[in-house]
mmCIF file as gemmi writes it, N, C-alpha and C atoms, coordinates in Angstrom:
data_model
loop_
_atom_site.group_PDB
_atom_site.id
_atom_site.type_symbol
_atom_site.label_atom_id
_atom_site.label_alt_id
_atom_site.label_comp_id
_atom_site.label_asym_id
_atom_site.label_entity_id
_atom_site.label_seq_id
_atom_site.pdbx_PDB_ins_code
_atom_site.Cartn_x
_atom_site.Cartn_y
_atom_site.Cartn_z
_atom_site.occupancy
_atom_site.B_iso_or_equiv
_atom_site.pdbx_formal_charge
_atom_site.auth_seq_id
_atom_site.auth_asym_id
_atom_site.pdbx_PDB_model_num
ATOM 1 N N . MET Axp A 1 ? 81.967 101.264 82.25 1 0 ? 1 A 1
ATOM 2 C CA . MET Axp A 1 ? 82.015 100.731 80.907 1 0 ? 1 A 1
ATOM 3 C C . MET Axp A 1 ? 81.499 99.293 80.944 1 0 ? 1 A 1
ATOM 4 N N . THR Axp A 2 ? 80.547 99.001 80.081 1 0 ? 2 A 1
ATOM 5 C CA . THR Axp A 2 ? 79.978 97.667 79.984 1 0 ? 2 A 1
ATOM 6 C C . THR Axp A 2 ? 80.453 97.02 78.691 1 0 ? 2 A 1
ATOM 7 N N . MET Axp A 3 ? 81.019 95.835 78.844 1 0 ? 3 A 1
ATOM 8 C CA . MET Axp A 3 ? 81.531 95.114 77.681 1 0 ? 3 A 1
ATOM 9 C C . MET Axp A 3 ? 80.658 93.893 77.412 1 0 ? 3 A 1
ATOM 10 N N . LYS Axp A 4 ? 80.372 93.656 76.157 1 0 ? 4 A 1
ATOM 11 C CA . LYS Axp A 4 ? 79.66 92.457 75.733 1 0 ? 4 A 1
ATOM 12 C C . LYS Axp A 4 ? 80.697 91.543 75.087 1 0 ? 4 A 1
ATOM 13 N N . ALA Axp A 5 ? 80.723 90.29 75.504 1 0 ? 5 A 1
ATOM 14 C CA . ALA Axp A 5 ? 81.714 89.338 74.995 1 0 ? 5 A 1
ATOM 15 C C . ALA Axp A 5 ? 81.071 88.369 74.014 1 0 ? 5 A 1
ATOM 16 N N . TYR Axp A 6 ? 81.764 88.106 72.92 1 0 ? 6 A 1
ATOM 17 C CA . TYR Axp A 6 ? 81.325 87.141 71.915 1 0 ? 6 A 1
ATOM 18 C C . TYR Axp A 6 ? 82.437 86.123 71.71 1 0 ? 6 A 1
ATOM 19 N N . GLY Axp A 7 ? 82.084 84.872 71.633 1 0 ? 7 A 1
ATOM 20 C CA . GLY Axp A 7 ? 83.078 83.843 71.39 1 0 ? 7 A 1
ATOM 21 C C . GLY Axp A 7 ? 83.037 82.799 72.48 1 0 ? 7 A 1
ATOM 22 N N . PRO Axp A 8 ? 83.972 81.96 72.555 1 0 ? 8 A 1
ATOM 23 C CA . PRO Axp A 8 ? 85.252 81.963 71.848 1 0 ? 8 A 1
ATOM 24 C C . PRO Axp A 8 ? 85.141 81.414 70.43 1 0 ? 8 A 1
ATOM 25 N N . TYR Axp A 9 ? 86.033 81.941 69.582 1 0 ? 9 A 1
ATOM 26 C CA . TYR Axp A 9 ? 86.127 81.521 68.186 1 0 ? 9 A 1
ATOM 27 C C . TYR Axp A 9 ? 87.534 81.007 67.93 1 0 ? 9 A 1
ATOM 28 N N . PRO Axp A 10 ? 87.681 79.969 67.093 1 0 ? 10 A 1
ATOM 29 C CA . PRO Axp A 10 ? 89.043 79.526 66.74 1 0 ? 10 A 1
ATOM 30 C C . PRO Axp A 10 ? 89.71 80.572 65.854 1 0 ? 10 A 1
ATOM 31 N N . ASP Axp A 11 ? 90.965 80.86 66.126 1 0 ? 11 A 1
ATOM 32 C CA . ASP Axp A 11 ? 91.735 81.818 65.336 1 0 ? 11 A 1
ATOM 33 C C . ASP Axp A 11 ? 92.759 81.042 64.519 1 0 ? 11 A 1
ATOM 34 N N . LYS Axp A 12 ? 92.479 80.835 63.255 1 0 ? 12 A 1
ATOM 35 C CA . LYS Axp A 12 ? 93.346 80.018 62.402 1 0 ? 12 A 1
ATOM 36 C C . LYS Axp A 12 ? 94.721 80.637 62.219 1 0 ? 12 A 1
ATOM 37 N N . SER Axp A 13 ? 94.832 81.958 62.344 1 0 ? 13 A 1
ATOM 38 C CA . SER Axp A 13 ? 96.138 82.607 62.186 1 0 ? 13 A 1
ATOM 39 C C . SER Axp A 13 ? 97.029 82.404 63.403 1 0 ? 13 A 1
ATOM 40 N N . LYS Axp A 14 ? 96.489 81.981 64.524 1 0 ? 14 A 1
ATOM 41 C CA . LYS Axp A 14 ? 97.258 81.775 65.751 1 0 ? 14 A 1
ATOM 42 C C . LYS Axp A 14 ? 97.38 80.294 66.094 1 0 ? 14 A 1
ATOM 43 N N . GLY Axp A 15 ? 97.317 79.432 65.127 1 0 ? 15 A 1
ATOM 44 C CA . GLY Axp A 15 ? 97.487 78.013 65.371 1 0 ? 15 A 1
ATOM 45 C C . GLY Axp A 15 ? 96.312 77.358 66.069 1 0 ? 15 A 1
ATOM 46 N N . GLY Axp A 16 ? 95.122 77.915 65.924 1 0 ? 16 A 1
ATOM 47 C CA . GLY Axp A 16 ? 93.927 77.308 66.494 1 0 ? 16 A 1
ATOM 48 C C . GLY Axp A 16 ? 93.559 77.778 67.885 1 0 ? 16 A 1
ATOM 49 N N . ARG Axp A 17 ? 94.332 78.699 68.445 1 0 ? 17 A 1
ATOM 50 C CA . ARG Axp A 17 ? 93.964 79.235 69.759 1 0 ? 17 A 1
ATOM 51 C C . ARG Axp A 17 ? 92.632 79.95 69.647 1 0 ? 17 A 1
ATOM 52 N N . LYS Axp A 18 ? 91.868 79.933 70.73 1 0 ? 18 A 1
ATOM 53 C CA . LYS Axp A 18 ? 90.556 80.574 70.716 1 0 ? 18 A 1
ATOM 54 C C . LYS Axp A 18 ? 90.698 82.055 71.059 1 0 ? 18 A 1
ATOM 55 N N . LYS Axp A 19 ? 89.822 82.866 70.462 1 0 ? 19 A 1
ATOM 56 C CA . LYS Axp A 19 ? 89.819 84.292 70.771 1 0 ? 19 A 1
ATOM 57 C C . LYS Axp A 19 ? 88.411 84.752 71.097 1 0 ? 19 A 1
ATOM 58 N N . MET Axp A 20 ? 88.324 85.888 71.741 1 0 ? 20 A 1
ATOM 59 C CA . MET Axp A 20 ? 87.056 86.512 72.118 1 0 ? 20 A 1
ATOM 60 C C . MET Axp A 20 ? 86.993 87.881 71.458 1 0 ? 20 A 1
ATOM 61 N N . THR Axp A 21 ? 85.801 88.287 71.075 1 0 ? 21 A 1
ATOM 62 C CA . THR Axp A 21 ? 85.568 89.642 70.597 1 0 ? 21 A 1
ATOM 63 C C . THR Axp A 21 ? 84.795 90.372 71.679 1 0 ? 21 A 1
ATOM 64 N N . LEU Axp A 22 ? 85.283 91.543 72.068 1 0 ? 22 A 1
ATOM 65 C CA . LEU Axp A 22 ? 84.647 92.354 73.107 1 0 ? 22 A 1
ATOM 66 C C . LEU Axp A 22 ? 84.151 93.65 72.492 1 0 ? 22 A 1
ATOM 67 N N . VAL Axp A 23 ? 82.92 94.03 72.837 1 0 ? 23 A 1
ATOM 68 C CA . VAL Axp A 23 ? 82.323 95.248 72.298 1 0 ? 23 A 1
ATOM 69 C C . VAL Axp A 23 ? 81.885 96.131 73.461 1 0 ? 23 A 1
ATOM 70 N N . ASP Axp A 24 ? 82.367 97.385 73.463 1 0 ? 24 A 1
ATOM 71 C CA . ASP Axp A 24 ? 81.952 98.365 74.47 1 0 ? 24 A 1
ATOM 72 C C . ASP Axp A 24 ? 80.527 98.794 74.132 1 0 ? 24 A 1
ATOM 73 N N . SER Axp A 25 ? 79.589 98.555 75.041 1 0 ? 25 A 1
ATOM 74 C CA . SER Axp A 25 ? 78.17 98.848 74.791 1 0 ? 25 A 1
ATOM 75 C C . SER Axp A 25 ? 77.907 100.327 74.556 1 0 ? 25 A 1
ATOM 76 N N . ALA Axp A 26 ? 78.675 101.204 75.199 1 0 ? 26 A 1
ATOM 77 C CA . ALA Axp A 26 ? 78.443 102.646 75.069 1 0 ? 26 A 1
ATOM 78 C C . ALA Axp A 26 ? 78.97 103.203 73.755 1 0 ? 26 A 1
ATOM 79 N N . THR Axp A 27 ? 80.162 102.784 73.349 1 0 ? 27 A 1
ATOM 80 C CA . THR Axp A 27 ? 80.796 103.374 72.166 1 0 ? 27 A 1
ATOM 81 C C . THR Axp A 27 ? 80.738 102.486 70.93 1 0 ? 27 A 1
ATOM 82 N N . GLY Axp A 28 ? 80.497 101.195 71.111 1 0 ? 28 A 1
ATOM 83 C CA . GLY Axp A 28 ? 80.502 100.26 70 1 0 ? 28 A 1
ATOM 84 C C . GLY Axp A 28 ? 81.897 99.851 69.578 1 0 ? 28 A 1
ATOM 85 N N . LYS Axp A 29 ? 82.928 100.327 70.311 1 0 ? 29 A 1
ATOM 86 C CA . LYS Axp A 29 ? 84.314 99.996 69.979 1 0 ? 29 A 1
ATOM 87 C C . LYS Axp A 29 ? 84.559 98.502 70.209 1 0 ? 29 A 1
ATOM 88 N N . ARG Axp A 30 ? 85.192 97.875 69.225 1 0 ? 30 A 1
ATOM 89 C CA . ARG Axp A 30 ? 85.478 96.435 69.295 1 0 ? 30 A 1
ATOM 90 C C . ARG Axp A 30 ? 86.957 96.205 69.581 1 0 ? 30 A 1
ATOM 91 N N . THR Axp A 31 ? 87.214 95.139 70.308 1 0 ? 31 A 1
ATOM 92 C CA . THR Axp A 31 ? 88.579 94.679 70.551 1 0 ? 31 A 1
ATOM 93 C C . THR Axp A 31 ? 88.538 93.165 70.652 1 0 ? 31 A 1
ATOM 94 N N . SER Axp A 32 ? 89.684 92.536 70.537 1 0 ? 32 A 1
ATOM 95 C CA . SER Axp A 32 ? 89.713 91.085 70.68 1 0 ? 32 A 1
ATOM 96 C C . SER Axp A 32 ? 90.827 90.706 71.65 1 0 ? 32 A 1
ATOM 97 N N . THR Axp A 33 ? 90.681 89.537 72.241 1 0 ? 33 A 1
ATOM 98 C CA . THR Axp A 33 ? 91.67 89.032 73.181 1 0 ? 33 A 1
ATOM 99 C C . THR Axp A 33 ? 91.686 87.513 73.117 1 0 ? 33 A 1
ATOM 100 N N . ASN Axp A 34 ? 92.733 86.937 73.634 1 0 ? 34 A 1
ATOM 101 C CA . ASN Axp A 34 ? 92.871 85.493 73.732 1 0 ? 34 A 1
ATOM 102 C C . ASN Axp A 34 ? 91.827 84.978 74.72 1 0 ? 34 A 1
ATOM 103 N N . ALA Axp A 35 ? 91.147 83.882 74.384 1 0 ? 35 A 1
ATOM 104 C CA . ALA Axp A 35 ? 90.073 83.356 75.232 1 0 ? 35 A 1
ATOM 105 C C . ALA Axp A 35 ? 90.586 82.905 76.596 1 0 ? 35 A 1
ATOM 106 N N . ALA Axp A 36 ? 91.778 82.317 76.651 1 0 ? 36 A 1
ATOM 107 C CA . ALA Axp A 36 ? 92.335 81.882 77.937 1 0 ? 36 A 1
ATOM 108 C C . ALA Axp A 36 ? 92.609 83.089 78.828 1 0 ? 36 A 1
ATOM 109 N N . ARG Axp A 37 ? 93.11 84.152 78.25 1 0 ? 37 A 1
ATOM 110 C CA . ARG Axp A 37 ? 93.381 85.385 79.01 1 0 ? 37 A 1
ATOM 111 C C . ARG Axp A 37 ? 92.071 85.976 79.53 1 0 ? 37 A 1
ATOM 112 N N . TYR Axp A 38 ? 91.059 86.026 78.67 1 0 ? 38 A 1
ATOM 113 C CA . TYR Axp A 38 ? 89.749 86.548 79.066 1 0 ? 38 A 1
ATOM 114 C C . TYR Axp A 38 ? 89.178 85.736 80.228 1 0 ? 38 A 1
ATOM 115 N N . LYS Axp A 39 ? 89.27 84.411 80.116 1 0 ? 39 A 1
ATOM 116 C CA . LYS Axp A 39 ? 88.735 83.53 81.16 1 0 ? 39 A 1
ATOM 117 C C . LYS Axp A 39 ? 89.458 83.74 82.489 1 0 ? 39 A 1
ATOM 118 N N . LYS Axp A 40 ? 90.786 83.872 82.45 1 0 ? 40 A 1
ATOM 119 C CA . LYS Axp A 40 ? 91.564 84.063 83.68 1 0 ? 40 A 1
ATOM 120 C C . LYS Axp A 40 ? 91.276 85.427 84.304 1 0 ? 40 A 1
ATOM 121 N N . GLU Axp A 41 ? 91.118 86.462 83.485 1 0 ? 41 A 1
ATOM 122 C CA . GLU Axp A 41 ? 90.769 87.784 84.007 1 0 ? 41 A 1
ATOM 123 C C . GLU Axp A 41 ? 89.419 87.755 84.708 1 0 ? 41 A 1
ATOM 124 N N . LYS Axp A 42 ? 88.447 87.058 84.126 1 0 ? 42 A 1
ATOM 125 C CA . LYS Axp A 42 ? 87.124 86.924 84.755 1 0 ? 42 A 1
ATOM 126 C C . LYS Axp A 42 ? 87.243 86.181 86.082 1 0 ? 42 A 1
ATOM 127 N N . GLN Axp A 43 ? 88.044 85.115 86.108 1 0 ? 43 A 1
ATOM 128 C CA . GLN Axp A 43 ? 88.22 84.321 87.318 1 0 ? 43 A 1
ATOM 129 C C . GLN Axp A 43 ? 88.868 85.158 88.433 1 0 ? 43 A 1
ATOM 130 N N . LEU Axp A 44 ? 89.865 85.986 88.077 1 0 ? 44 A 1
ATOM 131 C CA . LEU Axp A 44 ? 90.566 86.811 89.065 1 0 ? 44 A 1
ATOM 132 C C . LEU Axp A 44 ? 89.816 88.09 89.417 1 0 ? 44 A 1
ATOM 133 N N . GLY Axp A 45 ? 88.922 88.513 88.527 1 0 ? 45 A 1
ATOM 134 C CA . GLY Axp A 45 ? 88.168 89.742 88.76 1 0 ? 45 A 1
ATOM 135 C C . GLY Axp A 45 ? 88.974 91.004 88.509 1 0 ? 45 A 1
ATOM 136 N N . ARG Axp A 46 ? 90.001 90.894 87.661 1 0 ? 46 A 1
ATOM 137 C CA . ARG Axp A 46 ? 90.826 92.059 87.332 1 0 ? 46 A 1
ATOM 138 C C . ARG Axp A 46 ? 91.463 91.877 85.962 1 0 ? 46 A 1
ATOM 139 N N . LYS Axp A 47 ? 91.909 92.985 85.385 1 0 ? 47 A 1
ATOM 140 C CA . LYS Axp A 47 ? 92.632 92.943 84.122 1 0 ? 47 A 1
ATOM 141 C C . LYS Axp A 47 ? 94.074 92.53 84.399 1 0 ? 47 A 1
ATOM 142 N N . LEU Axp A 48 ? 94.646 91.757 83.511 1 0 ? 48 A 1
ATOM 143 C CA . LEU Axp A 48 ? 96.049 91.385 83.618 1 0 ? 48 A 1
ATOM 144 C C . LEU Axp A 48 ? 96.9 92.45 82.928 1 0 ? 48 A 1
ATOM 145 N N . SER Axp A 49 ? 98.079 92.676 83.449 1 0 ? 49 A 1
ATOM 146 C CA . SER Axp A 49 ? 98.983 93.635 82.808 1 0 ? 49 A 1
ATOM 147 C C . SER Axp A 49 ? 99.578 92.995 81.563 1 0 ? 49 A 1
ATOM 148 N N . LYS Axp A 50 ? 100.198 93.806 80.725 1 0 ? 50 A 1
ATOM 149 C CA . LYS Axp A 50 ? 100.811 93.279 79.507 1 0 ? 50 A 1
ATOM 150 C C . LYS Axp A 50 ? 101.981 92.354 79.821 1 0 ? 50 A 1
ATOM 151 N N . LYS Axp A 51 ? 102.581 92.492 80.994 1 0 ? 51 A 1
ATOM 152 C CA . LYS Axp A 51 ? 103.716 91.646 81.4 1 0 ? 51 A 1
ATOM 153 C C . LYS Axp A 51 ? 103.258 90.317 81.989 1 0 ? 51 A 1
ATOM 154 N N . GLU Axp A 52 ? 101.959 90.178 82.253 1 0 ? 52 A 1
ATOM 155 C CA . GLU Axp A 52 ? 101.412 88.93 82.792 1 0 ? 52 A 1
ATOM 156 C C . GLU Axp A 52 ? 100.874 88.084 81.642 1 0 ? 52 A 1
ATOM 157 N N . HIS Axp A 53 ? 101.319 86.839 81.586 1 0 ? 53 A 1
ATOM 158 C CA . HIS Axp A 53 ? 100.865 85.91 80.547 1 0 ? 53 A 1
ATOM 159 C C . HIS Axp A 53 ? 100.03 84.817 81.187 1 0 ? 53 A 1
ATOM 160 N N . VAL Axp A 54 ? 99.087 84.273 80.422 1 0 ? 54 A 1
ATOM 161 C CA . VAL Axp A 54 ? 98.296 83.134 80.882 1 0 ? 54 A 1
ATOM 162 C C . VAL Axp A 54 ? 98.895 81.891 80.253 1 0 ? 54 A 1
ATOM 163 N N . ASP Axp A 55 ? 99.271 80.948 81.11 1 0 ? 55 A 1
ATOM 164 C CA . ASP Axp A 55 ? 99.939 79.726 80.68 1 0 ? 55 A 1
ATOM 165 C C . ASP Axp A 55 ? 99.026 78.528 80.875 1 0 ? 55 A 1
ATOM 166 N N . HIS Axp A 56 ? 99.095 77.588 79.951 1 0 ? 56 A 1
ATOM 167 C CA . HIS Axp A 56 ? 98.385 76.319 80.08 1 0 ? 56 A 1
ATOM 168 C C . HIS Axp A 56 ? 99.331 75.343 80.778 1 0 ? 56 A 1
ATOM 169 N N . LYS Axp A 57 ? 98.989 74.916 81.975 1 0 ? 57 A 1
ATOM 170 C CA . LYS Axp A 57 ? 99.862 74.048 82.772 1 0 ? 57 A 1
ATOM 171 C C . LYS Axp A 57 ? 100.247 72.78 82.027 1 0 ? 57 A 1
ATOM 172 N N . ASP Axp A 58 ? 99.307 72.202 81.274 1 0 ? 58 A 1
ATOM 173 C CA . ASP Axp A 58 ? 99.577 70.944 80.568 1 0 ? 58 A 1
ATOM 174 C C . ASP Axp A 58 ? 100.119 71.156 79.151 1 0 ? 58 A 1
ATOM 175 N N . ASN Axp A 59 ? 100.41 72.402 78.796 1 0 ? 59 A 1
ATOM 176 C CA . ASN Axp A 59 ? 100.946 72.785 77.478 1 0 ? 59 A 1
ATOM 177 C C . ASN Axp A 59 ? 99.995 72.502 76.323 1 0 ? 59 A 1
ATOM 178 N N . ASN Axp A 60 ? 98.719 72.246 76.602 1 0 ? 60 A 1
ATOM 179 C CA . ASN Axp A 60 ? 97.709 72.018 75.562 1 0 ? 60 A 1
ATOM 180 C C . ASN Axp A 60 ? 96.924 73.314 75.385 1 0 ? 60 A 1
ATOM 181 N N . LYS Axp A 61 ? 97.204 74.037 74.305 1 0 ? 61 A 1
ATOM 182 C CA . LYS Axp A 61 ? 96.583 75.343 74.085 1 0 ? 61 A 1
ATOM 183 C C . LYS Axp A 61 ? 95.075 75.279 73.87 1 0 ? 61 A 1
ATOM 184 N N . HIS Axp A 62 ? 94.53 74.083 73.691 1 0 ? 62 A 1
ATOM 185 C CA . HIS Axp A 62 ? 93.09 73.928 73.497 1 0 ? 62 A 1
ATOM 186 C C . HIS Axp A 62 ? 92.356 73.606 74.798 1 0 ? 62 A 1
ATOM 187 N N . HIS Axp A 63 ? 93.094 73.359 75.875 1 0 ? 63 A 1
ATOM 188 C CA . HIS Axp A 63 ? 92.502 73.013 77.166 1 0 ? 63 A 1
ATOM 189 C C . HIS Axp A 63 ? 92.453 74.27 78.04 1 0 ? 63 A 1
ATOM 190 N N . ASP Axp A 64 ? 91.329 74.985 77.96 1 0 ? 64 A 1
ATOM 191 C CA . ASP Axp A 64 ? 91.172 76.255 78.67 1 0 ? 64 A 1
ATOM 192 C C . ASP Axp A 64 ? 90.401 76.111 79.981 1 0 ? 64 A 1
ATOM 193 N N . GLY Axp A 65 ? 90.462 74.945 80.614 1 0 ? 65 A 1
ATOM 194 C CA . GLY Axp A 65 ? 89.81 74.755 81.908 1 0 ? 65 A 1
ATOM 195 C C . GLY Axp A 65 ? 90.433 75.658 82.959 1 0 ? 65 A 1
ATOM 196 N N . ALA Axp A 66 ? 89.617 76.152 83.881 1 0 ? 66 A 1
ATOM 197 C CA . ALA Axp A 66 ? 90.086 77.101 84.895 1 0 ? 66 A 1
ATOM 198 C C . ALA Axp A 66 ? 91.261 76.555 85.705 1 0 ? 66 A 1
ATOM 199 N N . LYS Axp A 67 ? 91.253 75.264 86.012 1 0 ? 67 A 1
ATOM 200 C CA . LYS Axp A 67 ? 92.341 74.684 86.803 1 0 ? 67 A 1
ATOM 201 C C . LYS Axp A 67 ? 93.617 74.496 85.987 1 0 ? 67 A 1
ATOM 202 N N . ASN Axp A 68 ? 93.518 74.576 84.676 1 0 ? 68 A 1
ATOM 203 C CA . ASN Axp A 68 ? 94.68 74.392 83.81 1 0 ? 68 A 1
ATOM 204 C C . ASN Axp A 68 ? 95.38 75.707 83.476 1 0 ? 68 A 1
ATOM 205 N N . LEU Axp A 69 ? 94.785 76.838 83.834 1 0 ? 69 A 1
ATOM 206 C CA . LEU Axp A 69 ? 95.351 78.139 83.489 1 0 ? 69 A 1
ATOM 207 C C . LEU Axp A 69 ? 96.049 78.751 84.692 1 0 ? 69 A 1
ATOM 208 N N . GLN Axp A 70 ? 97.233 79.327 84.448 1 0 ? 70 A 1
ATOM 209 C CA . GLN Axp A 70 ? 97.95 80.016 85.514 1 0 ? 70 A 1
ATOM 210 C C . GLN Axp A 70 ? 98.552 81.296 84.955 1 0 ? 70 A 1
ATOM 211 N N . VAL Axp A 71 ? 98.702 82.289 85.822 1 0 ? 71 A 1
ATOM 212 C CA . VAL Axp A 71 ? 99.321 83.55 85.429 1 0 ? 71 A 1
ATOM 213 C C . VAL Axp A 71 ? 100.815 83.435 85.696 1 0 ? 71 A 1
ATOM 214 N N . MET Axp A 72 ? 101.609 83.802 84.702 1 0 ? 72 A 1
ATOM 215 C CA . MET Axp A 72 ? 103.067 83.772 84.823 1 0 ? 72 A 1
ATOM 216 C C . MET Axp A 72 ? 103.624 85.089 84.304 1 0 ? 72 A 1
ATOM 217 N N . SER Axp A 73 ? 104.839 85.389 84.734 1 0 ? 73 A 1
ATOM 218 C CA . SER Axp A 73 ? 105.511 86.551 84.161 1 0 ? 73 A 1
ATOM 219 C C . SER Axp A 73 ? 105.857 86.228 82.706 1 0 ? 73 A 1
ATOM 220 N N . GLU Axp A 74 ? 106.022 87.252 81.932 1 0 ? 74 A 1
ATOM 221 C CA . GLU Axp A 74 ? 106.386 87.095 80.527 1 0 ? 74 A 1
ATOM 222 C C . GLU Axp A 74 ? 107.671 86.262 80.418 1 0 ? 74 A 1
ATOM 223 N N . HIS Axp A 75 ? 108.665 86.58 81.221 1 0 ? 75 A 1
ATOM 224 C CA . HIS Axp A 75 ? 109.96 85.896 81.215 1 0 ? 75 A 1
ATOM 225 C C . HIS Axp A 75 ? 109.819 84.405 81.525 1 0 ? 75 A 1
ATOM 226 N N . ASP Axp A 76 ? 109.08 84.08 82.58 1 0 ? 76 A 1
ATOM 227 C CA . ASP Axp A 76 ? 108.909 82.675 82.972 1 0 ? 76 A 1
ATOM 228 C C . ASP Axp A 76 ? 108.137 81.88 81.931 1 0 ? 76 A 1
ATOM 229 N N . ASN Axp A 77 ? 107.127 82.488 81.338 1 0 ? 77 A 1
ATOM 230 C CA . ASN Axp A 77 ? 106.315 81.787 80.343 1 0 ? 77 A 1
ATOM 231 C C . ASN Axp A 77 ? 107.126 81.492 79.077 1 0 ? 77 A 1
ATOM 232 N N . ILE Axp A 78 ? 107.935 82.435 78.643 1 0 ? 78 A 1
ATOM 233 C CA . ILE Axp A 78 ? 108.776 82.212 77.464 1 0 ? 78 A 1
ATOM 234 C C . ILE Axp A 78 ? 109.789 81.109 77.76 1 0 ? 78 A 1
ATOM 235 N N . GLY Axp A 79 ? 110.372 81.12 78.968 1 0 ? 79 A 1
ATOM 236 C CA . GLY Axp A 79 ? 111.315 80.076 79.364 1 0 ? 79 A 1
ATOM 237 C C . GLY Axp A 79 ? 110.673 78.701 79.374 1 0 ? 79 A 1
ATOM 238 N N . LYS Axp A 80 ? 109.452 78.616 79.881 1 0 ? 80 A 1
ATOM 239 C CA . LYS Axp A 80 ? 108.736 77.339 79.902 1 0 ? 80 A 1
ATOM 240 C C . LYS Axp A 80 ? 108.484 76.853 78.474 1 0 ? 80 A 1
ATOM 241 N N . GLY Axp A 81 ? 108.094 77.756 77.595 1 0 ? 81 A 1
ATOM 242 C CA . GLY Axp A 81 ? 107.862 77.399 76.194 1 0 ? 81 A 1
ATOM 243 C C . GLY Axp A 81 ? 109.122 76.897 75.522 1 0 ? 81 A 1
ATOM 244 N N . ASN Axp A 82 ? 110.254 77.523 75.816 1 0 ? 82 A 1
ATOM 245 C CA . ASN Axp A 82 ? 111.523 77.088 75.232 1 0 ? 82 A 1
ATOM 246 C C . ASN Axp A 82 ? 111.883 75.682 75.704 1 0 ? 82 A 1
ATOM 247 N N . LYS Axp A 83 ? 111.691 75.381 76.976 1 0 ? 83 A 1
ATOM 248 C CA . LYS Axp A 83 ? 111.969 74.043 77.512 1 0 ? 83 A 1
ATOM 249 C C . LYS Axp A 83 ? 111.068 73.009 76.839 1 0 ? 83 A 1
ATOM 250 N N . HIS Axp A 84 ? 109.785 73.345 76.686 1 0 ? 84 A 1
ATOM 251 C CA . HIS Axp A 84 ? 108.818 72.433 76.074 1 0 ? 84 A 1
ATOM 252 C C . HIS Axp A 84 ? 109.202 72.133 74.628 1 0 ? 84 A 1
ATOM 253 N N . ARG Axp A 85 ? 109.63 73.153 73.879 1 0 ? 85 A 1
ATOM 254 C CA . ARG Axp A 85 ? 110.017 72.958 72.483 1 0 ? 85 A 1
ATOM 255 C C . ARG Axp A 85 ? 111.262 72.078 72.373 1 0 ? 85 A 1
ATOM 256 N N . LYS Axp A 86 ? 112.215 72.232 73.292 1 0 ? 86 A 1
ATOM 257 C CA . LYS Axp A 86 ? 113.431 71.411 73.267 1 0 ? 86 A 1
ATOM 258 C C . LYS Axp A 86 ? 113.098 69.95 73.48 1 0 ? 86 A 1
ATOM 259 N N . LYS Axp A 87 ? 112.169 69.656 74.393 1 0 ? 87 A 1
ATOM 260 C CA . LYS Axp A 87 ? 111.772 68.268 74.66 1 0 ? 87 A 1
ATOM 261 C C . LYS Axp A 87 ? 111.102 67.652 73.447 1 0 ? 87 A 1
ATOM 262 N N . LYS Axp A 88 ? 110.275 68.428 72.728 1 0 ? 88 A 1
ATOM 263 C CA . LYS Axp A 88 ? 109.56 67.913 71.558 1 0 ? 88 A 1
ATOM 264 C C . LYS Axp A 88 ? 110.519 67.582 70.412 1 0 ? 88 A 1
ATOM 265 N N . SER Axp A 89 ? 111.595 68.343 70.273 1 0 ? 89 A 1
ATOM 266 C CA . SER Axp A 89 ? 112.5 68.164 69.14 1 0 ? 89 A 1
ATOM 267 C C . SER Axp A 89 ? 113.468 67.006 69.331 1 0 ? 89 A 1
ATOM 268 N N . LYS Axp A 90 ? 113.612 66.497 70.551 1 0 ? 90 A 1
ATOM 269 C CA . LYS Axp A 90 ? 114.558 65.393 70.816 1 0 ? 90 A 1
ATOM 270 C C . LYS Axp A 90 ? 113.989 64.062 70.409 1 0 ? 90 A 1
């Protein structure tokens, strides 16, 4: 299966996070994904499972540099987000 990637595009419904549109060349079927996730999958050379999340180390959702992205479990990523939100509200 050959996929053609378009983007990244800002997604206003997701708070400005970038997204990618992927089109299967054989079937024309379209799908979309988070640009940071797409970039990390390309870097690793494999698809991430639904339980694997891509985290921005510096908590800046607009900084999609390869060194700033890390794969975390769903549980750990949600915990990190909760800690970050608590610090912002104080």
